[in-house]
Steps between C-alpha positions, in 0.01 A plus 500: 500500500567745783131522587468121498789466748348767724160328500662169599674678787177667611314170494757358740433789736125451469543145625648641820174685550319170464727346760307678777321165523739272316320167542174621352557807281838472335487536124123555484334814364350752739699398806469851647125439544576198718741677736220637717395855578470690824733470798222378730405204282859415411604499868229238560652261249356670191147400602197704405225306324275526807664785696238774545582872513829451318681786324567255214149352485460521122836331439424193713123475451278769342199352681632658823428853369130523607603413858734800532382757753687806370627659184874454480809612312783244505861513397797271549863445409732200526877530547644213296853392421657477152368844395143369490198711591138433589239756597127559478234763551123459526164638607217287647146626555203314654186578300206484736296302554646186341797567270866603493739646242878526471756636253867410544835497324786257562850543358808278515827525316877490493721812473867555417543212257838538336485469121796354312592461134606177329856552629381523861575873527251692720272733308195661663276420795158343449192421701196277467158518661163332534174674583146398588207740526202339676138603506315301767131472582302279737147470629328328790220263404438430869613694810776242545575393141667695219634446149777713345691553177837653408561624146874545437689682229853356477817649353862382477773715344860410406700755298321527163255216561173538693240234568145563619206288603193468718394258770234432761473389862183363660429495873242370747471577871275354767495652850359349820415728796784747432750249642548229239540545124568270205629633170574367153696669225572382145788714376634591155219361287605552135792719617780516241753729336487534123843576355569636151871482411480587130642852550801359686570182304338613171426198279590259779262666744157368591205529736524294816257456788652440846231361731486549877450189714145462630470506880224400741512604866275380779535670838348532843538750785380507859489801731539406868478818709805702389676213322449414133585155362511455122612244245487456122550198277635588156465258209659564162392351167810278504370351830762674717358560849617775733386578855483848651426560869521792740396654831434862596483637855346846548559705814239766589421559130833685477787257453517165318749213494494240221678181404447244227633242258489559124561142396837431664587871529470670840329841510431741785409861555319766696246778455414832660157666475433859600283804428612728220302802379137587567300174476788314331697218660815332374689177543870444435599134450835326464594148388833317510552201271791264558721459194461205263724359227797720586304826486520779754223541757190692391348797682143601414327820610133591455313815591120509508271798548136444597208740487 
């Protein structure tokens, strides 16, 4: 009985993680994979389906990988309210002459969940977490056209219960004269958690599959001198439509200013690029997201190293 009460409490906290985008993600499995990744992309309204040279290329569209110019190591962390956490780490490598490869890990969770017994007396502290490990590959079939695939291993843990699963993302990218690009991503194909609660509930336990909503994103970007314009249209399998849009201004290839709209949520941020060690360069990016649904504001930091 105690474990059942704790799980109910944890589920209520998990819904606060989903509330990062309340209108579209609340109560649906895998919401942490729809929160966006990378401070640069998130500051531009969580766009990325057609944004070239992104530190989160595989997350938004694996077909971008062959267009990367450098090997890169990427890491990021989001400061969230309500004891939530979100961070990622990844490596992306262009494979000359026509391919690209990436391996990444994304984690989200809630810490410091107070457990209570049936009398409401505090017991111990708990935590819950979701993880996705992605292997991404893409290849150019034309100098300006590429196709990519993400293979994802999924894991969700709550106290004594752990669910796992796999899923896929598909991506296409078409580039025109290094200035204009169109991208398409179909996200979370067959993605689902498979829960087995027989150890917890014994005879009353069962196997349950929790499916992720299927997403399709179509996006375009245009580079005009040192200004990048980008926009994505996101369509969910329940016919919900969401618009993402953003602008980036780059000064002397050193500093960047960004602003965007993630649906009805305002985002903004900045970036700083500089030399690091030997032939390595680095870029530090920041994103500020205005609070929604009574949450605190979100601060996202990303650090990218290029070789």
